[in-house]
KOLMI-945696 format. One record per atom (N, C-alpha, C, O, CB): residue in one letter; z, x, y. Coordinates in pm, whole numbers, plus 50000, padded with zeros to 5 digits. Glycine has a CB too. Example, Ala and Ser with C-alpha at 12.3 -4.5 7.8 and 13.67 -1.06 7.14 Angstrom:
REM residues 2
a507805131949431/a507805123049550/a507805132049670/a508465142449668/a509055113149553/s507085128549775/s507145136749894/s507875129050003/s508045134150114/s505725140849940/
END
This chain:
REM residues 269
m223061880110258/m224561875410236/m224571864910144/m223831855510175/m225281870410364/r225221863910035/r225291852409951/r226281841410028/r227271843610098/r225851857109802/t225731829709995/t226351816910051/t227801815009981/t228041816909861/t225341803310018/l228551811710064/l230131809510009/l230121794509964/l229571786110034/l231441812110139/h230811790909833/h230861778309804/h232441775209785/h233171782909722/h229951775509682/c232861763909841/c234211760509836/c234981761409707/c236191763709707/c234301748209881/c234241759509590/c234961759409472/c235321773809419/c236121776209329/c234171751709372/s234641782209485/s234731796609440/s235761805109543/s235891817309535/s233141803409440/l236421797509634/l237231804309727/l238601797309746/l238621785209720/l236501805509856/p239821803309791/p240931799009768/p241211789609891/p240671789810002/p241841810109742/a242131782009847/a242771771309927/a243381777010061/a243921788110066/a243901764409842/p243261768310172/p243701774510308/p245161781510289/p245481791310357/p243771762210430/w245951776310201/w247281781910215/w247281795110149/w248081804010180/w248361772810155/v246301796310051/v246241811209977/v245561821210103/v245921832810125/v245061810909812/m244621814810167/m243901822010276/m245021829410372/m244831840810414/m242931811110364/l246271821410405/l247251823710489/l248051834610427/l248491844210491/l248001811510518/s248191832810309/s249171840910223/s248481856310213/s249141866610224/s249381833110059/v247091855810193/v246451868710186/v246371874510313/v246271886810314/v245141868010130/g246411867410444/g246591874210558/g247861880410579/g247991891310635/g246341866510657/l248911872810528/l250261878410541/l250461892710467/l251101902110514/l251271867810483/g249821892510345/g250021904310275/g249141914610323/g249501926410318/g249861902310137/c247981911210372/c247081922310445/c248021928310546/c248301940310552/c245661916210524/g248461919010621/g249231923910748/g250481934310714/g250671945010771/g249851910310829/m251241928910613/m252411938410581/m251861951510527/m252441962010552/m253411932010471/m250711951010453/m250031964810415/m249681973410520/m249851985610517/m248811963210343/l249131966210623/l248501972610736/l249671977810840/l249551987210919/l247451961910806/a250771969910821/a251991976710917/a252691987610842/a253371995710904/a253211965310963/q252561988310719/q253291998410630/q252342011610647/q252792023010657/q253441992910457/s250992008310650/s250232020410629/s250042027410758/s249772039410762/s248902017610564/a250202018410887/a250012024511020/a251092029111080/a251612022411169/a249472016411106/s251622041611040/s252612047811085/s252802051611203/s253932054011245/s252762055411033/a251572052811285/a251402056111430/a251712044111510/a251812046611631/a249962061011463/a251922030311472/a252032020011563/a253482019111599/a254392020811518/a251482007111509/p253632016511717/p254992015811780/p255762005411719/p255181995411677/p254942013411929/s257162006911709/s258061999011648/s259011994011755/s259732001711818/s258722006011538/t258981981211772/t260031974811877/t261331969611812/t262101962711879/t259371962011956/g261561972511695/g262951969111641/g262901967211493/g261781967311442/g263531956111706/s264011965511411/s263991964611268/s264081952311218/s264121950511096/s264931971511213/g264131942111308/g264361927211249/g263761917011358/g263391919611473/g266101923711223/f263761904611292/f263151894311389/f263881892611521/f265101891411520/f263091880511323/t263211892311632/t263971888711760/t263181875711806/t261971874411789/t263951901711882/w263911867111861/w263461854211930/w262931857712073/w263451866612139/w264691843411940/q261921850512115/q261321853912230/q262131853212359/q261661858212461/q260241846312238/n263521846312359/n264131845212455/n265031857912491/n265711858912594/n264721833912439/t264921868312382/t265451879712416/t264661892612481/t265061903712515/t265991882712308/q263511887112485/q262371898112539/q262511898512691/q262881889412765/q260691893512498/e262161910412722/e262111911912874/e260941904712946/e259851902612893/e262011926812910/s261251901413064/s260051890113125/s259151897213225/s259651901413329/s260761876013214/t257961898713201/t256871903813286/t255891893213313/t255801885113221/t256181915713223/t255191891213408/t254121881813445/t252981888613496/t253161897413580/t254541872113543/q251681885313453/q250611890113485/q249651875413471/q249781866313388/q250281903513393/w248581876713590/w247771864513588/w246571870913666/w246601881413729/w248511850413659/g245271860713647/g244141864013687/g243451852013700/g243811842013638/g243561873213611/l242271852113792/l241231841813809/l239891846713783/l239761858813804/l241261836313943/g238841840213741/g237621845413708/g236601835713681/g236831824313722/g237751853613602/a235591837613625/a234541828113597/a233661834113483/a233461846213481/a233681824913728/g233131825913389/g232301831513289/g231131821413247/g231041810113295/g233191835313167/i230331826113164/i229441816313098/i229301818112956/i229441829612915/i228121816613154/g229091810412886/g228851810812736/g227421806812679/g226741798212736/g229861801612672/y227011813112570/y225791808212524/y225941807712366/y226431817412309/y224571817512576/h225551796612296/h225691795712153/h224491786812112/h224151777012178/h227131789812108/q223831791111990/q222751782411923/q223361772611858/q224231775311775/q221851789311827/s222991758811888/s223441747911814/s222941746811689/s221731749111676/s223211736811875/p223741743111568/p223141740511438/p222421727011399/p221911723911291/p224161742211349/y222521719211526/y221811706111504/y220211708411528/y219751715511616/y222431694511610/d219481701311438/d218121704411453/d217601696811564/d217831684911585/d217381701911333/g216741705811645/g216311702111773/g217041704211895/g216421703512001/g216081690311769/v218301706611896/v219261707212003/v218991721112073/v218901721312196/v220791705611946/g218871730512014/g218541744712068/g219751751312116/g220841749112064/g217511744412186/a219601759112208/a220711767212268/a221531761012376/a220921756012471/a220161779312324/k222641760812374/k223601756912495/k224221768612585/k224541779612540/k224841749212436/y224341764612716/y224851774712803/y225921767612863/y225651756812915/y223851780612905/s227231772312864/s228451765012939/s229021775113027/s229551785512988/s229661759212839/p228871771213159/p229681778113265/p231231774213263/p231431762213244/p229071774613407/l232271781513278/l233631780313271/l234391786913356/l234391799213354/l234031783013164/p235211779113449/p236211788313532/p237321791513440/p237801784113354/p236821781113670/l237711805613478/l238581810613406/l240101812413456/l240281816213571/l238031821413373/l241071810113382/l242481812613426/l243181822013330/l243201818413212/l243281799313437/y243771833513363/y244561841313283/y246121841613335/y246461843613452/y243901855213279/f246941839413234/f248371839713259/f249091844813130/f248791840913017/f248881825413302/d249981852913156/d250811858613061/d252261862613108/d252471870113204/d250121870013011/d253271856813030/d254551859813072/d255371861812946/d254751864112843/d255111849113162/k256581861212944/k257761861812825/k257251850512738/k257151852612617/k259501858612881/w256941839112786/w257021826712699/w255501822912661/w255271818412548/w257811813812781/l254541824512749/l253141819812746/l251951828512751/l251931837612833/l252991811812843/h251111826812685/h249671835412715/h248521823512711/h248271816112616/h249291849012577/f247981823812826/f246881814412852/f245541821312898/f245501829212992/f247341804412960/f244461817612824/f243241822112873/f242151814012834/f242001810812716/f243011834912836/a241281809912934/a240071801212916/a240751787512848/a241661781312903/a238811809212812/n240151784112723/n240631773512646/n241621773112554/n241711764112470/n239821769612592/q242641785412567/q243601785412445/q244931789512519/q245011798112607/q243141796712312/l245821782812475/l247321785612516/l248171789712388/l247941784512280/l248021771812588/d249101798712403/d249941803612299/d251371804212359/d251611810612461/d249431817612247/v252301797312290/v253521796512325/v254391805212219/v254631801912103/v253881781912336/k254771816012277/k255381827412191/k256781822612150/k257561817012226/k255481842112274/v257011825512023/v258271821511944/v259021834811923/v260201834711956/v257931813911795/g258511846011873/g259441857711846/g258641868111790/g257431866411774/g260621854511749/r259241879111758/r258541891711705/r259371899311617/r260581900811634/r258091901011815/w258631904411516/w259441913611420/w258671927811413/w257631928511347/w259571906511261/d259051936211464/d258261950711491/d256791947211538/d256621941711647/d258161960811340/t255881950111467/t254451947211522/t254081933211476/t252901930011479/t253321958211468/f254891925711438/f254401911011388/f254981899911463/f256211898411467/f254781908311238/s254141891811524/s254601880911619/s254121868011571/s253161866711495/s254111883111763/v254881857611624/v254681843811581/v254581833911701/v255501833411782/v255831839811487/s253521826311712/s253301817611829/s252761804011785/s252221802211675/s252321824311930/l252931795311873/l252381782211842/l251201779311926/l251371780412047/l253401771411859/r249961775611880/r248871776811966/r248101763111994/r248021755311899/r247971786911908/a247591759812104/a246821749012147/a245351753312195/a245191762012281/a247591742012257/r244431747612142/r243201751512177/r242261740512180/r242051733812078/r242781761412094/y241581737712306/y240471728712314/y239141732612282/y238651740912360/y240421724112430/a238441728712190/a237371731212135/a236091725512237/a235721713812238/a237501725311994/l235521736312321/l234471734712416/l233181732912351/l232901741812272/l234411745912505/g232361724112364/g231001724612318/g230921719012180/g229841719612122/g230461738612321/d231991713312119/d231831707211979/d231511693211998/d231851686512096/d233121708611887/g230761688711886/g230141674511910/g228951673411959/g228301683611984/g230831666911994/y228451660511980/y227121656812030/y226971644812057/y227781637212004/y226161659611955/k225931638912143/k225711626612185/k224361622712123/k223551631712102/k225781625812335/g224061610412094/g222831605212029/g221621610812108/g220651614712042/g222821589112026/s221591611512230/s220451616612319/s220221630712322/s219371635612397/s220641612912455/d221061638812231/d220851654012240/d219551658012155/d218951668512177/d222221662212181/a219131648512051/a217951654212000/a217581643111907/a218491636511855/a218121668711933/p216191640011877/p215851629511796/p216531627011668/p216701615511630/p214631630611773/i217031639411584/i217871637411464/i219171628811479/i219681621611393/i218271650811415/l219561631111606/l220951625611630/l220751611311704/l221701606811769/l221891636511725/s219621604511697/s219361592111769/s220221581611686/s220271580911563/s217701588311777/d220951573011785/d221731562811698/d222731568411620/d223171561611527/d220871555411606/m223151578611638/m224201583511572/m225521581611684/m225441583911804/m223841599311524/q226721576911613/q227911577211683/q228161590111756/q227831600711701/q228971574511593/t228711590211875/t229161602811956/t230291609011879/t231241602711832/t229661599412110/r230081623011871/r231241630711809/r231691639811937/r230901646312006/r230751640511663/k232991639211957/k233711646112070/k234491659612028/k234651662711911/k234751635812131/g234871665712117/g235551680212096/g236981675712060/g237221663612052/g235521691312241/a237861684212040/a239131680811980/a240131692512030/a239811704312047/a239011679711813/l241251687512048/l242521695612084/l243281700411964/l244061692911906/l243491687212170/w243091712711927/w243711718011801/w244921725011829/w244981733211920/w242801727211725/l245861722111758/l247391726411744/l247851731111626/l247561725311521/l248251716311769/g248721743411629/g249101746411504/g249731760711510/g249561766711616/g247931745011409/p250391766911416/p251061782911436/p250001790511404/p249011786711342/p252401787811336/t250291805911464/t249451815011460/t250321826411458/t251291826811534/t248481814411560/v250041837111368/v250821849911347/v249691860511364/v248491858711340/v251631851011193/a250331872611412/a249531882611429/a250261897411393/a251491898111396/a249031881211569/w249511908411362/w250071919311342/w249341931511426/w248151934111412/w250111920711200/q250021937111494/q249281949611575/q249641963111512/q250801967111523/q249771950411739/t248801969711453/t248861981911400/t247801992811445/t246791989611508/t248811979911267/a248072005011412/a247092014911436/a245722012511365/a244732018611404/a247652027811396/v245672003211257/v244632002311175/v243801991411250/v242581992711255/v245051999111026/g244461979811313/g243881970711403/g244641958811413/g245781958411367/g242561967711370/r244051947911474/r245021934811501/r244451923911388/r243311919211385/r244841927811683/l245471921511302/l244991910611218/l245811898011250/l247041897911258/l245091914311066/s245011887611267/s245781873911314/s245201862411225/s244071862511178/s245511869911486/v246101853011210/v245931840711105/v246541828911187/v247691828611230/v246801843010945/d245481818011204/d245961806711261/d245531795211165/d244581796311089/d245461805211407/y246391782711175/y246271771811107/y246331761311206/y247371760111271/y247221770811003/l245311753011228/l245331744811334/l244801728811268/l244021727111174/l244321751911458/l245491718311349/l245141704511313/l244691698011429/l245031702211539/l246251696911253/a243911687311414/a243211679311520/a243231664211482/a242201657511497/a241701684411540/g244261659311438/g244311644611400/g243241640611289/g243131646211180/g244051635711532/n242571631411330/n241371627411231/n240191635511239/n239211632211172/n240881613311255/k240151645711311/k239241655411299/k239351666611219/k238531675811218/k239041659111402/g240571665911137/g240851674111022/g241501686311049/g242151687111153/g239711677010953/q241431696010975/q242321711210977/q241151720810978/q239991718110949/q243451715010825/k241671732811017/k240921746711006/k242051758111011/k243131757511070/k239761748911138/a241561768110938/a242221781010933/a241421792310952/a240291791910903/a242851782810816/e241851804411025/e241011814511030/e241751826611027/e242921827011067/e240181813611138/i241111837310978/i241791851710970/i240661860411024/i239501859410983/i242291856810806/e241061868811117/e240381877711215/e241121891511209/e242351892811214/e240411871311368/l240261900911198/l240621915511208/l239691922211340/l238461922211345/l240231923411050/s240491927211431/s239831933411544/s240481949111556/s241581952311510/s240091923711685/k239681956911618/k240301969311675/k239751972011805/k238541970311819/k240111981311589/d240511976411911/d240201978612012/d239961995812055/d240882003612026/d241121971112074/f239091999612103/f238892013612140/f238562015412288/f237652009412346/f237782019512057/n239402024312345/n239462025612483/n238842038412508/n239132048312441/n240852024512538/y237912038712609/y237122051812673/y236992050612818/y235972047112876/y235592053712616/g238362054512885/g238252055413030/g238232042013073/g239092034313030/g237052063113081/h237252037613160/h237212023313201/h236482014113102/h236552001913116/h236522022113336/f235792019713000/f235312011512911/f236182008012793/f237112015312758/f234192016612873/s235841995612726/s236541993012587/s235651986912514/s234821979712569/s237811984512585/v235651988712377/v234721983612261/v235881978512171/v236901984812145/v233651996112182/e235541965412125/e236161959012030/e235551949511926/e235471937311943/e236981953512089/p235071957211801/p234491952711705/p235481943011645/p236661946511643/p234001962911624/h235071929011586/h235941918211512/h235111912511409/h233891912411423/h236481906311607/i235671908011309/i235171901311208/i236251890211159/i237461892011166/i234771911311102/a235661879011112/a236621869011077/a235951857410968/a234781853710960/a237131862211217/a236951853910902/a236511841110805/a237321827810827/a238551827710828/a236741845110645/a236611817510842/a237351804810876/a237061794310769/a235981793510710/a236911799111020/w238051786610748/w238091775110651/w238041762310741/w238801761110836/w239461775410552/l237061752410705/l237071742010756/l237091730210679/l236141728310602/l236251742410826/s238121721010687/s238511709910604/s237191700510586/s236281700310668/s239781702010673/g237221692810469/g236341683410450/g236181673110550/g235041669810583/g236591678310342/s237261667310606/s237481656310711/s236771663210840/s235981656810910/s239231652410736/n237091675210863/n236361682710993/n234921681710975/n234221675111052/n236721699211010/v234411688610868/v233041690610850/v232311674710844/v231251672510901/v232831700010707/d232881666710786/d232181655110766/d232211647510900/d231281639810924/d232761647110650/y233391649211005/y233221641911131/y232111647411212/y231531639911291/y234461642211211/y231681662511196/y230891666011297/y229451668811213/y228471671211283/y231551679011384/y229311668611112/y228101669411028/y227801659710937/y226701660410883/y228091680110959/g228791647910900/g228271638510817/g227521626410870/g227611622710987/g229251634510745/v226811620810783/v226051608410825/v226571596910748/v226551596710625/v224511609810802/k227031587010824/k227701574310764/k226581565110709/k225441564810755/k228591565910879/q227031558110610/q225981548610565/q225121539710673/q223921537310666/q226681539110474/d225961535610766/d225301527710876/d224471535010964/d223661529311038/d226241521210958/e224641549010961/e223931559211042/e222601564110981/e221781571011043/e224851571111061/a222451559710851/a221301565310775/a219891558310825/a219771546710863/a221551562610610/r218871567910818/r217771563710868/r216501571010778/r216681581710719/r217821566711024/p215501565510777/p214281575410705/p214291587610767/p214251588310890/p212701570010716/g214331598410690/g214521613410708/g215911616210763/g216031626310832/g213431619610807/r216841609510743/r218261611310753/r219211604510672/r219961595210703/r218601608710869/e219081610610559/e220101601010455/e221431603210484/e221851612910546/e219981604010294/a222151593410434/a223801594810433/a224241607410364/a223781611010256/a224551582110352/y225161613910431/y225691624810383/y227201626610390/y227671625310503/y225071634510441/t228071629210291/t229391631610297/t229711645610294/t229421651710191/t230031624910200/a230241651410388/a230181666410400/a231651671710329/a232691665110335/a230011671310577/t231511684210265/t232611689010212/t233121701010278/t232481706510368/t232411691110084/a234411705810232/a235021716610313/a234071730110312/a233301732710220/a236531719910251/s234211736710408/s233191748710432/s233841760610477/s234921759910536/s232121745410539/y233281771810453/y233791785110478/y232591793110571/y231451795010529/y234121792710326/n233061797210693/n232191802810790/n232641817610783/n233831820710772/n232321795710938/l231631826610790/l231841841110823/l231301845610964/l230141842210989/l231151849810714/s231911851811047/s231451857511178/s231851871211200/s232831876411146/s231961849711290/a231081876911279/a231191891311320/a230631893511461/a229691886611502/a230431900511218/g231241903911540/g230621906611660/g231391916411747/g232411920811694/g230401894211730/t231191919911842/t231801931111934/t232241926812091/t231391921212161/t230641943111945/r233271928812133/r233431926412272/r233411939712354/r234081949312317/r234731918712296/f232671940012456/f232651951212538/f233401949212677/f233311938212731/f231241954912558/g234091958512732/g234671956412859/g234541966912952/g234451978512912/g235961953612846/y234521964213069/y234551975413175/y235411971013295/y235151960313352/y233051979113228/r236451979113337/r237301977813435/r236701985213566/r236641997513565/r238631982813387/f236281978113674/f235691983313782/f236921989313861/f236882001513881/f234831972613858/t237861983213904/t239031987413978/t240481984013895/t240461979513781/t238961979814124/e241611986513960/e242761980513893/e242751964913875/e243441958913793/e243961984413971/h241941959613957/h242171945613964/h240921938613914/h240941926413901/h242531941314107/q239771946013885/q238601936213867/q238141942613713/q238311954613689/q237241937214010/s237601934413625/s237201937713505/s235981926913461/s235871915813512/s238481937813412/i235121931913363/i234021924413329/i233981924713185/i234211935913140/i232791929113390/s233761916113102/s233731916312951/s232311909412917/s231711902312998/s235091907812880/f231881912312798/f230701907112719/f230861906612571/f230771917012504/f229521915512746/d231071896412523/d231131893012375/d229971888312291/d229631876712312/d232041883312362/l229351894412207/l228181893312136/l228651890512007/l229571897511966/l227281904912143/g228121880111923/g228451877911800/g227541867711724/g226641861111776/g229771874111803/v227951867411578/v227031857611502/v227941851211401/v228891857211352/v225731864711427/t227571837211370/t228361832211248/t227391826711156/t226351820811189/t229471821211283/r227821829011028/r227051825810905/r227821811110868/r229011811010837/r227191839110774/l227141800710874/l227641787710839/l227741784710692/l226811788210619/l226811777810900/g228711778810646/g228961774610506/g227981763010464/g227361755910543/g230461769810489/s227941762310324/s226911753410266/s227541738110306/s226681729510321/s226701756410086/g228711734510322/g229111722710360/g228461716610483/g228331704510504/g230401723510375/i228061727110566/i227681723010709/i225981723010672/i225291712710678/i228291735610851/t225491735310635/t223951735910618/t223471726110531/t222281723910552/t223451748910565/d223951719210440/d223491708710335/d223231697210427/d222431688410395/d224641704810210/s223881696910541/s223651683010633/s222311680810659/s221641690710687/s224331683010777/p221731668910656/p220481665710705/p220321667110869/p219211666610921/p220201651610658/l221401668710936/l221381669711089/l221251685211119/l220851688711230/l222801663111161/v221561693711031/v221411708711060/v220231716711008/v219841716110891/v222561715411008/s219701724011103/s218521731811063/s218841747211079/s218011755511042/s217261727611152/e220041750711134/e220391765011134/e221561768711066/e222621762411069/e220531769611260/t221271782210987/t222261786610908/t223121796510987/t224341797610973/t221691792210785/w222371803711072/w223051815611155/w223291810611319/w222371805711384/w221941830411149/q224461812411366/q224751808511499/q225101820811583/q226251825211585/q225881798311500/p224021826611659/p224271835511758/p225041830511862/p224861818611890/p223171840411805/e225991837911936/e226541834012053/e226981847112141/e227221858212095/e227711824612020/a227041843112284/a227571854912362/a228371849112482/a228151837812526/a226341864812414/k229171856212524/k230161853012646/k230021865012734/k229941876712693/k231821850712602/l229981860312877/l230031870112998/l231141864813071/l231151853113106/l228671871013092/a232091873013096/a233181868613183/a233681879613305/a233681891713281/a234401865413082/y234061874813426/y234621882213530/y235791879613549/y236031867713568/y234061881313637/l236921888913552/l238311883513595/l238681894713679/l238421906613665/l239451880413471/y239551886613798/y240211894613878/y241791893413865/y242411882813871/y239741891914009/h242411907013845/h243771905413811/h244711907013913/h244691917213983/h244101913413716/f245571897613930/f246361899314051/f247711906914032/f248451908814129/f246641885814108/
END
């Protein structure tokens, strides 16, 4: 796969516009998709139903930082969905409204596992600690017979901005489900520089100063699900991300590909 360079790809607002256009074309072509109405309706006009669940999961991902290796993250899970809110794991969506198969929400997501401490690896020694961030911003989605196309644009203060467009399709076979998904993400220069840059006062022999630039990541994977009973289900998500050149050019980074996996059990009440 060829490396993506920032100068050859559109700005994030163009990315969002492309997602909007693709979604409209998908909605028009997917005549089998159900329609909930002919115009935009605010969420306060929707019928109210509540679903919730509790569970536990574990995540694995390969750190891109040289010498850090794989990380395993246990995670208690809470699922909640009603007229206004959808919450699962580390993400909360506040529902705004719908237009046929098109929905608008406001998203809050805490990035688990982002950042590092200087003690994590020799290459990071004497580096200032980089912390995770709470990301906030709008998200839109289109649910059609062709697939679910979603686009979000999130901000995290001095940790920058990022935008992502994802296409997924769910296939159900009795108690089993399979959902392949592909995505492209844009990370702003300030975001990449915060996590992968090296300040002048952090430079050492073998770790030169580095000011990172905006980057595009590509990812693909498949989610597998199995429902044991009406109330119990398990899911397994396996994927890989190809990091952009703004990240891989950093002297802190030794990996271009980031494999990851998530295993979760959920009890639905």
